[in-house]
N, CA, C, O and the ligand as a Tripos MOL2 file, in Angstrom:
@<TRIPOS>MOLECULE
protein
  225   223    57     0     0
PROTEIN
NO_CHARGES

@<TRIPOS>ATOM
      1 N          -3.6500   33.3780    9.0330 N.3       1 MET1
      2 CA         -2.9670   32.8030   10.1510 C.3       1 MET1
      3 C          -3.9990   32.4300   11.3550 C.2       1 MET1
      4 O          -5.1670   32.8200   11.3480 O.2       1 MET1
      5 N          -3.4980   31.7160   12.2740 N.am      2 GLY2
      6 CA         -4.3780   31.3360   13.3450 C.3       2 GLY2
      7 C          -4.9950   29.9620   13.3290 C.2       2 GLY2
      8 O          -5.5800   29.4360   14.2750 O.2       2 GLY2
      9 N          -4.7860   29.4360   12.1060 N.am      3 GLY3
     10 CA         -5.2410   28.0020   11.9170 C.3       3 GLY3
     11 C          -6.7100   27.7160   11.8790 C.2       3 GLY3
     12 O          -7.1450   26.5670   11.9370 O.2       3 GLY3
     13 N          -7.4650   28.7780   11.7800 N.am      4 VAL4
     14 CA         -8.9180   28.5970   11.6480 C.3       4 VAL4
     15 C          -9.3380   28.6050   10.2530 C.2       4 VAL4
     16 O          -9.0770   29.5700    9.5340 O.2       4 VAL4
     17 N         -10.0340   27.4880    9.7890 N.am      5 PRO5
     18 CA        -10.4530   27.5580    8.4230 C.3       5 PRO5
     19 C         -11.4400   28.6550    8.0640 C.2       5 PRO5
     20 O         -12.5020   28.7640    8.6760 O.2       5 PRO5
     21 N         -11.1070   29.4340    7.1140 N.am      6 THR6
     22 CA        -11.9330   30.5510    6.8310 C.3       6 THR6
     23 C         -13.1080   30.2000    5.9460 C.2       6 THR6
     24 O         -14.1160   30.9020    5.8730 O.2       6 THR6
     25 N         -12.9260   29.0920    5.2870 N.am      7 LYS7
     26 CA        -14.0260   28.6150    4.3720 C.3       7 LYS7
     27 C         -13.9810   27.1820    4.2220 C.2       7 LYS7
     28 O         -12.8880   26.6280    4.1040 O.2       7 LYS7
     29 N         -15.0630   26.5200    4.2140 N.am      8 HIS8
     30 CA        -15.1050   25.0700    3.9600 C.3       8 HIS8
     31 C         -14.8670   24.8380    2.5580 C.2       8 HIS8
     32 O         -15.2920   25.6100    1.7000 O.2       8 HIS8
     33 N         -14.1050   23.6490    2.2560 N.am      9 HIS9
     34 CA        -14.0040   23.2930    0.9070 C.3       9 HIS9
     35 C         -15.2820   22.6960    0.4700 C.2       9 HIS9
     36 O         -16.0170   22.0620    1.2260 O.2       9 HIS9
     37 N         -15.5250   22.9270   -0.8040 N.am     10 THR10
     38 CA        -16.6730   22.1440   -1.4150 C.3      10 THR10
     39 C         -16.5130   20.7090   -1.5050 C.2      10 THR10
     40 O         -15.3710   20.2500   -1.4770 O.2      10 THR10
     41 N         -17.5190   19.9380   -1.6100 N.am     11 ARG11
     42 CA        -17.3910   18.4660   -1.8070 C.3      11 ARG11
     43 C         -16.4160   18.1100   -2.8770 C.2      11 ARG11
     44 O         -15.6020   17.1980   -2.7360 O.2      11 ARG11
     45 N         -16.5150   18.8650   -3.9800 N.am     12 SER12
     46 CA        -15.6410   18.5220   -5.0980 C.3      12 SER12
     47 C         -14.2860   18.8170   -4.7720 C.2      12 SER12
     48 O         -13.4230   18.0840   -5.2530 O.2      12 SER12
     49 N         -13.9060   19.8940   -3.9370 N.am     13 LYS13
     50 CA        -12.5180   20.0690   -3.7060 C.3      13 LYS13
     51 C         -11.9410   18.9600   -2.6930 C.2      13 LYS13
     52 O         -10.7970   18.5150   -2.7750 O.2      13 LYS13
     53 N         -12.8510   18.5900   -1.7630 N.am     14 THR14
     54 CA        -12.4330   17.4850   -0.8520 C.3      14 THR14
     55 C         -12.2020   16.1970   -1.7150 C.2      14 THR14
     56 O         -11.2420   15.4520   -1.5140 O.2      14 THR14
     57 N         -13.0890   15.9950   -2.6320 N.am     15 GLY15
     58 CA        -12.9020   14.7430   -3.4330 C.3      15 GLY15
     59 C         -11.6060   14.8870   -4.2660 C.2      15 GLY15
     60 O         -10.8510   13.9280   -4.4270 O.2      15 GLY15
     61 N         -11.3840   16.0320   -4.7570 N.am     16 ARG16
     62 CA        -10.1600   16.2420   -5.5830 C.3      16 ARG16
     63 C          -8.9430   15.9020   -4.7590 C.2      16 ARG16
     64 O          -8.0350   15.2100   -5.2180 O.2      16 ARG16
     65 N          -8.9340   16.3940   -3.5430 N.am     17 ARG17
     66 CA         -7.7340   16.1790   -2.6930 C.3      17 ARG17
     67 C          -7.6030   14.6650   -2.3430 C.2      17 ARG17
     68 O          -6.5010   14.1160   -2.3370 O.2      17 ARG17
     69 N          -8.7530   14.0100   -2.0530 N.am     18 ARG18
     70 CA         -8.7210   12.6770   -1.7450 C.3      18 ARG18
     71 C          -8.4240   11.6830   -2.8750 C.2      18 ARG18
     72 O          -8.1060   10.5100   -2.6780 O.2      18 ARG18
     73 N          -8.5620   12.2760   -4.1050 N.am     19 SER19
     74 CA         -8.2370   11.4150   -5.3270 C.3      19 SER19
     75 C          -6.8260   10.9760   -5.2520 C.2      19 SER19
     76 O          -6.4570   10.0420   -5.9640 O.2      19 SER19
     77 N          -5.9800   11.5900   -4.4240 N.am     20 HIS20
     78 CA         -4.5870   11.2060   -4.4150 C.3      20 HIS20
     79 C          -4.3220   10.2480   -3.2700 C.2      20 HIS20
     80 O          -3.1810    9.8250   -3.0840 O.2      20 HIS20
     81 N          -5.3260    9.8950   -2.5080 N.am     21 HIS21
     82 CA         -5.0730    9.0820   -1.2710 C.3      21 HIS21
     83 C          -5.0270    7.5460   -1.5520 C.2      21 HIS21
     84 O          -4.4750    6.7690   -0.7740 O.2      21 HIS21
     85 N          -5.6060    7.1740   -2.6470 N.am     22 ALA22
     86 CA         -5.6490    5.6880   -2.8810 C.3      22 ALA22
     87 C          -4.2560    5.0800   -2.9630 C.2      22 ALA22
     88 O          -3.3800    5.6910   -3.5750 O.2      22 ALA22
     89 N          -4.0030    3.9190   -2.3850 N.am     23 LEU23
     90 CA         -2.7590    3.2600   -2.5100 C.3      23 LEU23
     91 C          -2.9790    2.0990   -3.5930 C.2      23 LEU23
     92 O          -4.0100    1.4280   -3.6470 O.2      23 LEU23
     93 N          -1.9950    1.9630   -4.3570 N.am     24 LYS24
     94 CA         -2.0260    0.8860   -5.4050 C.3      24 LYS24
     95 C          -1.2290   -0.2740   -4.9330 C.2      24 LYS24
     96 O          -0.1900   -0.1030   -4.2950 O.2      24 LYS24
     97 N          -1.7080   -1.4990   -5.2430 N.am     25 LEU25
     98 CA         -1.0150   -2.6970   -4.9750 C.3      25 LEU25
     99 C           0.0160   -2.7080   -6.0720 C.2      25 LEU25
    100 O          -0.2980   -3.0020   -7.2250 O.2      25 LEU25
    101 N           1.3050   -2.3760   -5.7070 N.am     26 ALA26
    102 CA          2.3380   -2.3310   -6.7150 C.3      26 ALA26
    103 C           3.4500   -3.4000   -6.5440 C.2      26 ALA26
    104 O           3.7160   -3.7970   -5.4100 O.2      26 ALA26
    105 N           4.0560   -3.8400   -7.5390 N.am     27 ASN27
    106 CA          5.1990   -4.5900   -7.4970 C.3      27 ASN27
    107 C           5.0030   -5.9360   -6.8170 C.2      27 ASN27
    108 O           5.8620   -6.4150   -6.0760 O.2      27 ASN27
    109 N           3.8920   -6.5100   -7.0800 N.am     28 LEU28
    110 CA          3.6540   -7.8190   -6.5750 C.3      28 LEU28
    111 C           4.5170   -8.9310   -7.3100 C.2      28 LEU28
    112 O           4.4760   -9.1100   -8.5270 O.2      28 LEU28
    113 N           5.2600   -9.6160   -6.4730 N.am     29 ALA29
    114 CA          6.1160  -10.6520   -7.0680 C.3      29 ALA29
    115 C           5.3630  -11.9620   -6.8040 C.2      29 ALA29
    116 O           4.2530  -11.9110   -6.2740 O.2      29 ALA29
    117 N           5.9050  -13.1090   -7.1420 N.am     30 VAL30
    118 CA          5.3140  -14.4430   -6.8600 C.3      30 VAL30
    119 C           6.3320  -15.2590   -6.0240 C.2      30 VAL30
    120 O           7.5090  -15.3400   -6.3770 O.2      30 VAL30
    121 N           5.9090  -15.7970   -5.0310 N.am     31 CYS31
    122 CA          6.8260  -16.5780   -4.1310 C.3      31 CYS31
    123 C           7.3550  -17.8050   -4.9340 C.2      31 CYS31
    124 O           6.5650  -18.5640   -5.4950 O.2      31 CYS31
    125 N           8.7060  -17.9870   -4.9810 N.am     32 PRO32
    126 CA          9.2450  -19.1220   -5.7510 C.3      32 PRO32
    127 C           8.9380  -20.4500   -5.0450 C.2      32 PRO32
    128 O           9.0690  -21.5000   -5.6750 O.2      32 PRO32
    129 N           8.5530  -20.4490   -3.8200 N.am     33 GLU33
    130 CA          8.2440  -21.7340   -3.1350 C.3      33 GLU33
    131 C           6.8360  -22.1360   -3.3750 C.2      33 GLU33
    132 O           6.6000  -23.2870   -3.7410 O.2      33 GLU33
    133 N           5.8440  -21.2390   -3.1880 N.am     34 CYS34
    134 CA          4.5170  -21.6500   -3.2230 C.3      34 CYS34
    135 C           3.6340  -20.9020   -4.2100 C.2      34 CYS34
    136 O           2.4190  -21.0890   -4.2760 O.2      34 CYS34
    137 N           4.3340  -20.0090   -5.0050 N.am     35 LYS35
    138 CA          3.5670  -19.2600   -6.0180 C.3      35 LYS35
    139 C           2.5030  -18.3400   -5.5410 C.2      35 LYS35
    140 O           1.6400  -17.9120   -6.3070 O.2      35 LYS35
    141 N           2.5580  -18.0310   -4.2730 N.am     36 HIS36
    142 CA          1.6110  -17.0710   -3.6420 C.3      36 HIS36
    143 C           2.1600  -15.6610   -4.0620 C.2      36 HIS36
    144 O           3.3730  -15.4510   -4.0870 O.2      36 HIS36
    145 N           1.2800  -14.7470   -4.3730 N.am     37 PRO37
    146 CA          1.7350  -13.3850   -4.6340 C.3      37 PRO37
    147 C           2.2660  -12.6780   -3.3850 C.2      37 PRO37
    148 O           1.6050  -12.6640   -2.3470 O.2      37 PRO37
    149 N           3.3890  -12.1290   -3.4820 N.am     38 VAL38
    150 CA          4.0330  -11.5560   -2.3330 C.3      38 VAL38
    151 C           4.4890  -10.1310   -2.6840 C.2      38 VAL38
    152 O           4.8440   -9.8420   -3.8270 O.2      38 VAL38
    153 N           4.4700   -9.2580   -1.6820 N.am     39 VAL39
    154 CA          5.0350   -7.9270   -1.8380 C.3      39 VAL39
    155 C           6.5960   -8.0550   -1.9270 C.2      39 VAL39
    156 O           7.2120   -8.7810   -1.1470 O.2      39 VAL39
    157 N           7.1670   -7.3730   -2.8400 N.am     40 SER40
    158 CA          8.6330   -7.4650   -3.0120 C.3      40 SER40
    159 C           9.3400   -7.0710   -1.6830 C.2      40 SER40
    160 O           8.8620   -6.2440   -0.9070 O.2      40 SER40
    161 N          10.4160   -7.6700   -1.4970 N.am     41 HIS41
    162 CA         11.2260   -7.4080   -0.2880 C.3      41 HIS41
    163 C          10.5890   -7.7160    1.0500 C.2      41 HIS41
    164 O          10.9120   -7.1380    2.0870 O.2      41 HIS41
    165 N           9.6560   -8.6710    0.9670 N.am     42 ARG42
    166 CA          8.9930   -9.1290    2.1900 C.3      42 ARG42
    167 C           8.9060  -10.6190    2.1150 C.2      42 ARG42
    168 O           8.8340  -11.2210    1.0430 O.2      42 ARG42
    169 N           8.9160  -11.2370    3.3730 N.am     43 ALA43
    170 CA          8.8520  -12.6900    3.2940 C.3      43 ALA43
    171 C           7.4200  -13.0020    2.8610 C.2      43 ALA43
    172 O           6.4900  -12.2110    3.0160 O.2      43 ALA43
    173 N           7.3130  -14.1720    2.3240 N.am     44 CYS44
    174 CA          6.0100  -14.6740    1.7470 C.3      44 CYS44
    175 C           5.0250  -14.8380    2.9110 C.2      44 CYS44
    176 O           5.4280  -15.4680    3.8890 O.2      44 CYS44
    177 N           3.7870  -14.3470    2.9180 N.am     45 PRO45
    178 CA          2.7970  -14.3660    3.9470 C.3      45 PRO45
    179 C           2.2500  -15.8550    4.0380 C.2      45 PRO45
    180 O           1.7790  -16.2890    5.0890 O.2      45 PRO45
    181 N           2.3320  -16.5640    2.9530 N.am     46 ASN46
    182 CA          1.7590  -17.8970    2.9150 C.3      46 ASN46
    183 C           2.7360  -18.9840    3.4270 C.2      46 ASN46
    184 O           2.3440  -19.8510    4.2070 O.2      46 ASN46
    185 N           3.9680  -18.9320    2.9960 N.am     47 CYS47
    186 CA          4.8950  -20.0120    3.4190 C.3      47 CYS47
    187 C           6.0670  -19.5230    4.1930 C.2      47 CYS47
    188 O           6.8440  -20.3180    4.7220 O.2      47 CYS47
    189 N           6.2230  -18.1420    4.2770 N.am     48 GLY48
    190 CA          7.2930  -17.5860    5.1060 C.3      48 GLY48
    191 C           8.6410  -17.6470    4.5230 C.2      48 GLY48
    192 O           9.6040  -17.4530    5.2630 O.2      48 GLY48
    193 N           8.8180  -17.9070    3.2230 N.am     49 HIS49
    194 CA         10.1270  -17.9740    2.6030 C.3      49 HIS49
    195 C          10.4920  -16.6020    2.1140 C.2      49 HIS49
    196 O           9.6540  -15.8320    1.6450 O.2      49 HIS49
    197 N          11.7670  -16.3190    2.2370 N.am     50 TYR50
    198 CA         12.2540  -15.0140    1.6900 C.3      50 TYR50
    199 C          13.7410  -15.2930    1.2380 C.2      50 TYR50
    200 O          14.5930  -15.7970    1.9700 O.2      50 TYR50
    201 N          13.9240  -14.9160   -0.0040 N.am     51 LYS51
    202 CA         15.3150  -15.2610   -0.6200 C.3      51 LYS51
    203 C          15.7550  -16.6230   -0.3270 C.2      51 LYS51
    204 O          16.8830  -16.8470    0.1120 O.2      51 LYS51
    205 N          14.9110  -17.5220   -0.5550 N.am     52 GLY52
    206 CA         15.3020  -19.0110   -0.4390 C.3      52 GLY52
    207 C          15.3760  -19.5520    1.0300 C.2      52 GLY52
    208 O          15.6360  -20.7320    1.2640 O.2      52 GLY52
    209 N          15.1320  -18.6250    2.0000 N.am     53 LYS53
    210 CA         15.1820  -19.1750    3.4220 C.3      53 LYS53
    211 C          13.8080  -19.0480    3.9560 C.2      53 LYS53
    212 O          12.9890  -18.2430    3.5150 O.2      53 LYS53
    213 N          13.5980  -19.8480    4.8920 N.am     54 LYS54
    214 CA         12.2880  -19.9140    5.6380 C.3      54 LYS54
    215 C          12.4910  -18.9680    6.8940 C.2      54 LYS54
    216 O          13.3550  -19.2050    7.7390 O.2      54 LYS54
    217 N          11.6790  -17.9320    6.9560 N.am     55 ILE55
    218 CA         11.7930  -17.0150    8.0880 C.3      55 ILE55
    219 C          10.7480  -17.4800    9.1430 C.2      55 ILE55
    220 O           9.5410  -17.3780    8.9230 O.2      55 ILE55
    221 N          11.2060  -17.9480   10.1910 N.am     56 LYS56
    222 CA         10.3930  -18.4860   11.2810 C.3      56 LYS56
    223 C           9.5720  -19.6390   10.7680 C.2      56 LYS56
    224 O           8.8110  -20.2410   11.5270 O.2      56 LYS56
    225 ZN          5.4640  -18.7440   -0.3500 Zn       57 ZN57
@<TRIPOS>BOND
     1     1     2 1
     2     2     3 1
     3     3     4 2
     4     3     5 am
     5     5     6 1
     6     6     7 1
     7     7     8 2
     8     7     9 am
     9     9    10 1
    10    10    11 1
    11    11    12 2
    12    11    13 am
    13    13    14 1
    14    14    15 1
    15    15    16 2
    16    15    17 am
    17    17    18 1
    18    18    19 1
    19    19    20 2
    20    19    21 am
    21    21    22 1
    22    22    23 1
    23    23    24 2
    24    23    25 am
    25    25    26 1
    26    26    27 1
    27    27    28 2
    28    27    29 am
    29    29    30 1
    30    30    31 1
    31    31    32 2
    32    31    33 am
    33    33    34 1
    34    34    35 1
    35    35    36 2
    36    35    37 am
    37    37    38 1
    38    38    39 1
    39    39    40 2
    40    39    41 am
    41    41    42 1
    42    42    43 1
    43    43    44 2
    44    43    45 am
    45    45    46 1
    46    46    47 1
    47    47    48 2
    48    47    49 am
    49    49    50 1
    50    50    51 1
    51    51    52 2
    52    51    53 am
    53    53    54 1
    54    54    55 1
    55    55    56 2
    56    55    57 am
    57    57    58 1
    58    58    59 1
    59    59    60 2
    60    59    61 am
    61    61    62 1
    62    62    63 1
    63    63    64 2
    64    63    65 am
    65    65    66 1
    66    66    67 1
    67    67    68 2
    68    67    69 am
    69    69    70 1
    70    70    71 1
    71    71    72 2
    72    71    73 am
    73    73    74 1
    74    74    75 1
    75    75    76 2
    76    75    77 am
    77    77    78 1
    78    78    79 1
    79    79    80 2
    80    79    81 am
    81    81    82 1
    82    82    83 1
    83    83    84 2
    84    83    85 am
    85    85    86 1
    86    86    87 1
    87    87    88 2
    88    87    89 am
    89    89    90 1
    90    90    91 1
    91    91    92 2
    92    91    93 am
    93    93    94 1
    94    94    95 1
    95    95    96 2
    96    95    97 am
    97    97    98 1
    98    98    99 1
    99    99   100 2
   100    99   101 am
   101   101   102 1
   102   102   103 1
   103   103   104 2
   104   103   105 am
   105   105   106 1
   106   106   107 1
   107   107   108 2
   108   107   109 am
   109   109   110 1
   110   110   111 1
   111   111   112 2
   112   111   113 am
   113   113   114 1
   114   114   115 1
   115   115   116 2
   116   115   117 am
   117   117   118 1
   118   118   119 1
   119   119   120 2
   120   119   121 am
   121   121   122 1
   122   122   123 1
   123   123   124 2
   124   123   125 am
   125   125   126 1
   126   126   127 1
   127   127   128 2
   128   127   129 am
   129   129   130 1
   130   130   131 1
   131   131   132 2
   132   131   133 am
   133   133   134 1
   134   134   135 1
   135   135   136 2
   136   135   137 am
   137   137   138 1
   138   138   139 1
   139   139   140 2
   140   139   141 am
   141   141   142 1
   142   142   143 1
   143   143   144 2
   144   143   145 am
   145   145   146 1
   146   146   147 1
   147   147   148 2
   148   147   149 am
   149   149   150 1
   150   150   151 1
   151   151   152 2
   152   151   153 am
   153   153   154 1
   154   154   155 1
   155   155   156 2
   156   155   157 am
   157   157   158 1
   158   158   159 1
   159   159   160 2
   160   159   161 am
   161   161   162 1
   162   162   163 1
   163   163   164 2
   164   163   165 am
   165   165   166 1
   166   166   167 1
   167   167   168 2
   168   167   169 am
   169   169   170 1
   170   170   171 1
   171   171   172 2
   172   171   173 am
   173   173   174 1
   174   174   175 1
   175   175   176 2
   176   175   177 am
   177   177   178 1
   178   178   179 1
   179   179   180 2
   180   179   181 am
   181   181   182 1
   182   182   183 1
   183   183   184 2
   184   183   185 am
   185   185   186 1
   186   186   187 1
   187   187   188 2
   188   187   189 am
   189   189   190 1
   190   190   191 1
   191   191   192 2
   192   191   193 am
   193   193   194 1
   194   194   195 1
   195   195   196 2
   196   195   197 am
   197   197   198 1
   198   198   199 1
   199   199   200 2
   200   199   201 am
   201   201   202 1
   202   202   203 1
   203   203   204 2
   204   203   205 am
   205   205   206 1
   206   206   207 1
   207   207   208 2
   208   207   209 am
   209   209   210 1
   210   210   211 1
   211   211   212 2
   212   211   213 am
   213   213   214 1
   214   214   215 1
   215   215   216 2
   216   215   217 am
   217   217   218 1
   218   218   219 1
   219   219   220 2
   220   219   221 am
   221   221   222 1
   222   222   223 1
   223   223   224 2
@<TRIPOS>SUBSTRUCTURE
     1 MET1         2 RESIDUE 1 A MET
     2 GLY2         6 RESIDUE 1 A GLY
     3 GLY3        10 RESIDUE 1 A GLY
     4 VAL4        14 RESIDUE 1 A VAL
     5 PRO5        18 RESIDUE 1 A PRO
     6 THR6        22 RESIDUE 1 A THR
     7 LYS7        26 RESIDUE 1 A LYS
     8 HIS8        30 RESIDUE 1 A HIS
     9 HIS9        34 RESIDUE 1 A HIS
    10 THR10       38 RESIDUE 1 A THR
    11 ARG11       42 RESIDUE 1 A ARG
    12 SER12       46 RESIDUE 1 A SER
    13 LYS13       50 RESIDUE 1 A LYS
    14 THR14       54 RESIDUE 1 A THR
    15 GLY15       58 RESIDUE 1 A GLY
    16 ARG16       62 RESIDUE 1 A ARG
    17 ARG17       66 RESIDUE 1 A ARG
    18 ARG18       70 RESIDUE 1 A ARG
    19 SER19       74 RESIDUE 1 A SER
    20 HIS20       78 RESIDUE 1 A HIS
    21 HIS21       82 RESIDUE 1 A HIS
    22 ALA22       86 RESIDUE 1 A ALA
    23 LEU23       90 RESIDUE 1 A LEU
    24 LYS24       94 RESIDUE 1 A LYS
    25 LEU25       98 RESIDUE 1 A LEU
    26 ALA26      102 RESIDUE 1 A ALA
    27 ASN27      106 RESIDUE 1 A ASN
    28 LEU28      110 RESIDUE 1 A LEU
    29 ALA29      114 RESIDUE 1 A ALA
    30 VAL30      118 RESIDUE 1 A VAL
    31 CYS31      122 RESIDUE 1 A CYS
    32 PRO32      126 RESIDUE 1 A PRO
    33 GLU33      130 RESIDUE 1 A GLU
    34 CYS34      134 RESIDUE 1 A CYS
    35 LYS35      138 RESIDUE 1 A LYS
    36 HIS36      142 RESIDUE 1 A HIS
    37 PRO37      146 RESIDUE 1 A PRO
    38 VAL38      150 RESIDUE 1 A VAL
    39 VAL39      154 RESIDUE 1 A VAL
    40 SER40      158 RESIDUE 1 A SER
    41 HIS41      162 RESIDUE 1 A HIS
    42 ARG42      166 RESIDUE 1 A ARG
    43 ALA43      170 RESIDUE 1 A ALA
    44 CYS44      174 RESIDUE 1 A CYS
    45 PRO45      178 RESIDUE 1 A PRO
    46 ASN46      182 RESIDUE 1 A ASN
    47 CYS47      186 RESIDUE 1 A CYS
    48 GLY48      190 RESIDUE 1 A GLY
    49 HIS49      194 RESIDUE 1 A HIS
    50 TYR50      198 RESIDUE 1 A TYR
    51 LYS51      202 RESIDUE 1 A LYS
    52 GLY52      206 RESIDUE 1 A GLY
    53 LYS53      210 RESIDUE 1 A LYS
    54 LYS54      214 RESIDUE 1 A LYS
    55 ILE55      218 RESIDUE 1 A ILE
    56 LYS56      222 RESIDUE 1 A LYS
    57 ZN57       225 GROUP 0 **** ****
């Protein structure tokens, strides 16, 4: 207790922890309007369409 680290992690332990930090590009869909790859449930960054409507 006290919140003071008693011992430094080795580089390998730090690396092992950080091995979980990477984010994957998952669930990319394709915009039906312009065929640009889009993240699901987001408006298309290229043409702004979402579910057949133009958002802004
Ligand atoms: Zn689009």
